[in-house]
C-alpha positions as semicolon CSV with decimal commas, in nm:
position;residue;x (nm);y (nm);z (nm)
1;X;25,123;15,761;15,773
2;X;25,144;15,425;15,612
3;X;25,193;15,374;15,237
4;X;24,855;15,423;15,053
5;X;24,758;15,123;14,858
6;X;24,456;14,932;14,740
7;X;24,279;14,822;14,430
8;X;24,053;15,107;14,346
9;X;24,083;15,368;14,072
10;X;24,054;15,735;14,167
11;X;23,884;15,922;13,885
12;X;23,917;16,298;13,920
13;X;23,585;16,416;13,765
14;X;23,349;16,699;13,719
15;X;23,350;16,694;13,332
16;X;23,137;16,532;13,068
17;X;23,446;16,326;12,956
18;X;23,481;16,195;13,310
19;X;23,118;16,084;13,306
20;X;23,172;15,901;12,975
21;X;23,473;15,731;13,136
22;X;23,283;15,645;13,444
23;X;23,010;15,467;13,243
24;X;23,276;15,262;13,057
25;X;23,455;15,181;13,389
26;X;23,129;15,060;13,542
27;X;23,055;14,844;13,239
28;X;23,391;14,683;13,287
29;X;23,309;14,626;13,656
30;X;23,612;14,811;13,785
31;X;23,597;14,958;14,132
32;X;23,623;15,334;14,103
33;X;23,600;15,638;14,337
34;X;23,505;15,962;14,164
35;X;23,568;16,302;14,322
36;X;23,383;16,625;14,225
37;X;23,368;16,965;14,389
38;X;22,995;17,038;14,370
39;X;22,681;16,843;14,452
40;X;22,541;16,931;14,110
41;X;22,823;16,739;13,943
42;X;22,704;16,408;14,102
43;X;22,418;16,397;13,856
44;X;22,667;16,341;13,573
45;X;22,739;15,981;13,688
46;X;22,539;15,662;13,662
47;X;22,424;15,463;13,957
48;X;22,650;15,157;13,985
49;X;22,777;14,923;14,248
50;X;23,122;14,976;14,111
51;X;23,115;15,364;14,135
52;X;23,130;15,584;14,439
53;X;23,103;15,960;14,406
54;X;23,238;16,195;14,675
55;X;23,177;16,568;14,689
56;X;23,437;16,800;14,841
57;X;23,779;16,968;14,789
58;X;24,102;16,801;14,869
59;X;24,421;16,970;14,994
60;X;24,775;16,886;15,092
61;X;24,673;16,825;15,450
62;X;24,408;16,559;15,355
63;X;24,544;16,392;15,038
64;X;24,749;16,126;15,217
65;X;24,459;16,004;15,437
66;X;24,221;16,020;15,143
67;X;24,434;15,794;14,932
68;X;24,474;15,546;15,219
69;X;24,110;15,540;15,324
70;X;23,985;15,524;14,971
71;X;24,228;15,238;14,892
72;X;24,354;15,412;14,575
73;X;24,575;15,213;14,352
74;X;24,595;15,440;14,044
75;X;24,468;15,790;13,938
76;X;24,296;15,896;13,617
77;X;24,277;16,276;13,607
78;X;23,981;16,381;13,389
79;X;23,929;16,717;13,560
80;X;23,854;17,041;13,368
81;X;24,148;17,187;13,178
82;X;24,145;17,492;13,417
83;X;24,129;17,280;13,734
84;X;24,509;17,299;13,763
85;X;24,518;17,283;14,146
86;X;24,372;16,941;14,177
87;X;24,585;16,818;13,895
88;X;24,900;16,949;14,073
89;X;24,798;16,793;14,394
90;X;24,735;16,452;14,232
91;X;25,060;16,453;14,039
92;X;25,252;16,532;14,359
93;X;25,072;16,257;14,555
94;X;25,127;16,008;14,274
95;X;25,500;16,077;14,283
96;X;25,525;16,070;14,659
97;X;25,333;15,744;14,700
98;X;25,447;15,587;14,373
99;X;25,090;15,559;14,228
100;X;25,037;15,530;13,851
101;X;24,893;15,856;13,718
102;X;24,739;15,940;13,380
103;X;24,597;16,271;13,270
104;X;24,300;16,252;13,027
105;X;24,336;16,590;12,847
106;X;24,040;16,723;12,660
107;X;24,157;16,794;12,296
108;X;24,245;17,154;12,216
109;X;24,103;17,329;11,911
110;X;24,325;17,467;11,632
111;X;24,451;17,829;11,678
112;X;24,159;18,074;11,625
113;X;24,118;18,334;11,348
114;X;24,060;18,707;11,370
115;X;23,871;18,880;11,543
116;X;23,964;18,647;11,822
117;X;24,229;18,732;12,080
118;X;24,421;18,465;12,276
119;X;24,575;18,565;12,613
120;X;24,792;18,360;12,840
121;X;24,616;18,466;13,165
122;X;24,321;18,651;13,312
123;X;24,570;18,903;13,453
124;X;24,688;19,009;13,113
125;X;24,323;19,079;13,013
126;X;24,252;19,278;13,324
127;X;24,559;19,487;13,281
128;X;24,472;19,578;12,921
129;X;24,201;19,806;12,774
130;X;24,029;19,533;12,570
131;X;23,711;19,554;12,779
132;X;23,684;19,936;12,783
133;X;23,351;20,071;12,661
134;X;23,243;19,726;12,545
135;X;22,929;19,510;12,609
136;X;23,098;19,209;12,749
137;X;22,976;18,854;12,811
138;X;23,178;18,660;13,060
139;X;23,161;18,278;13,034
140;X;23,455;18,203;13,267
141;X;23,273;18,047;13,561
142;X;23,174;18,225;13,872
143;X;23,507;18,200;14,057
144;X;23,669;18,463;13,846
145;X;23,390;18,713;13,844
146;X;23,502;18,911;14,150
147;X;23,809;19,011;13,955
148;X;23,595;19,214;13,718
149;X;23,434;19,436;13,979
150;X;23,646;19,739;13,889
151;X;23,519;19,717;13,525
152;X;23,156;19,766;13,606
153;X;23,188;20,138;13,550
154;X;23,403;20,115;13,242
155;X;23,199;19,866;13,042
156;X;22,862;19,682;13,045
157;X;22,931;19,342;13,190
158;X;22,703;19,036;13,163
159;X;22,786;18,689;13,290
160;X;22,671;18,334;13,221
161;X;22,701;18,110;13,521
162;X;22,615;17,758;13,627
163;X;22,249;17,724;13,772
164;X;22,368;17,672;14,136
165;X;22,312;17,874;14,452
166;X;22,691;17,902;14,497
167;X;22,749;18,051;14,154
168;X;22,455;18,285;14,190
169;X;22,576;18,413;14,527
170;X;22,930;18,475;14,399
171;X;22,804;18,653;14,088
172;X;22,579;18,885;14,298
173;X;22,868;18,959;14,536
174;X;23,080;19,048;14,228
175;X;22,837;19,322;14,135
176;X;22,612;19,138;13,883
177;X;22,233;19,168;13,894
178;X;21,927;18,986;13,770
179;X;21,939;19,189;13,452
180;X;22,307;19,100;13,374
181;X;22,300;18,732;13,472
182;X;22,186;18,413;13,310
183;X;22,219;18,069;13,467
184;X;22,264;17,784;13,215
185;X;22,479;17,468;13,208
186;X;22,707;17,453;12,904
187;X;22,752;17,371;12,632
188;X;22,475;17,571;12,462
189;X;22,348;17,525;12,108
190;X;22,457;17,778;11,848
191;X;22,100;17,912;11,825
192;X;22,068;17,966;12,191
193;X;22,415;18,117;12,220
194;X;22,334;18,347;11,928
195;X;22,002;18,462;12,074
196;X;22,177;18,552;12,400
197;X;22,450;18,751;12,232
198;X;22,196;18,940;12,020
199;X;21,957;19,003;12,309
200;X;22,227;19,164;12,516
201;X;22,397;19,326;12,200
202;X;22,733;19,180;12,300
203;X;23,048;19,318;12,141
204;X;23,302;19,111;12,327
205;X;23,295;18,758;12,475
206;X;23,553;18,634;12,729
207;X;23,579;18,258;12,769
208;X;23,835;17,988;12,849
209;X;24,005;17,782;12,586
210;X;23,826;17,470;12,724
211;X;23,765;17,283;12,394
212;X;23,467;17,154;12,212
213;X;23,315;17,003;12,529
214;X;23,301;17,349;12,673
215;X;23,137;17,501;12,375
216;X;23,449;17,682;12,253
217;X;23,390;17,573;11,893
218;X;23,037;17,722;11,890
219;X;23,163;18,050;12,036
220;X;23,434;18,074;11,772
221;X;23,185;18,008;11,500
222;X;22,938;18,265;11,627
223;X;23,204;18,520;11,682
224;X;23,301;18,502;11,320
225;X;22,940;18,514;11,206
226;X;22,838;18,812;11,421
227;X;23,184;18,991;11,407
228;X;23,202;18,982;11,787
229;X;23,548;18,990;11,942
230;X;23,617;18,665;12,127
231;X;23,886;18,671;12,396
232;X;24,021;18,324;12,483
233;X;24,219;18,266;12,798
234;X;24,477;17,984;12,745
235;X;24,478;17,676;12,953
236;X;24,723;17,687;13,253
237;X;25,046;17,513;13,189
238;X;25,073;17,184;13,390
239;X;25,354;16,937;13,350
240;X;25,160;16,616;13,333
241;X;25,390;16,313;13,362
242;X;25,154;16,113;13,140
243;X;24,865;16,230;12,930
244;X;24,636;16,129;12,655
245;X;24,338;16,262;12,468
246;X;24,227;15,920;12,363
247;X;23,939;15,765;12,557
248;X;24,044;15,410;12,468
249;X;24,395;15,460;12,598
250;X;24,251;15,608;12,921
251;X;24,037;15,299;12,960
252;X;24,326;15,061;12,910
253;X;24,507;15,248;13,192
254;X;24,202;15,191;13,416
255;X;24,233;14,815;13,362
256;X;24,615;14,797;13,347
257;X;24,795;15,104;13,506
258;X;25,133;15,036;13,364
259;X;25,398;15,300;13,421
260;X;25,407;15,409;13,057
261;X;25,129;15,449;12,789
C-alpha cells in the first residue's frame, strides 16, 4: 500500500468535546473527517461543507486503506477516555505512516472523597464483594453489562443506558428488564440523577471516571449528599505520544500539526 497522505484532518469523535472542536474547525474552514461508532452520534455535529461524518468501526485490517482513501494528513483523537482501542489503533497508525497525532484528553477530576471507591479495572470490582446484597445502579455503558450477569442473584441491579436499539438489546440480553432499565443520554442534572437514585433506593453506583462531561462531578456530589457508595473505574492507561486538555491548543494543532505542542 502506498503512503497515506493528504490535507484532511481526522477527528476521532463521539464525545461532546469533539463536537465543540468540530464546530470550531468548521468555522476555520478546515477540511475534516469525523469518525463515530454509532448513528446516534452523528447528531452531535453541525452540517458543514468542511465536515464529513462517517459511522463505523476501524481495525488493523482497514486502517491503512482508510487513511489513504480519506486523505488524512493529521489526527486529533477526541474519543471517549475509555475508548482505548481506537486510540491505540490511531497511535500505531500515526507512527507507522508518520502522521502528526494529538490526543485531546478530557480533564480528570481531583481524587474523590469517602464513601467513594476507586478501582483500576472492572475485573477488580467483579472479583470483590462490593456489590453483594446492594441495590446497584450501573452507569458504565451497555458494552460491559453482560459481565454483571452472575450478580443478578446476589444483588439488585439497575442500569442506565443510551437511548438506542443496540444498547437496549444488549441490556436485555444481559438480564435486565423494563423495570431495571432507564434509557437517557448523559449528563443528567443533579435533580434528575437524585430522583432516579431515590426512586430505585440505590445504595451503590458504579460509573467510569469519565470527567465532568460524563457527569462524574454530579455523581460525586450526590453520593456525598445521599451517603451512597460510588465506585469509580479508573481510565485505562494509554501511552499517548502527545496530549492536551486545552481546546485552544487542540485547535492550533488542527491548523498547524507540528511534531510537538
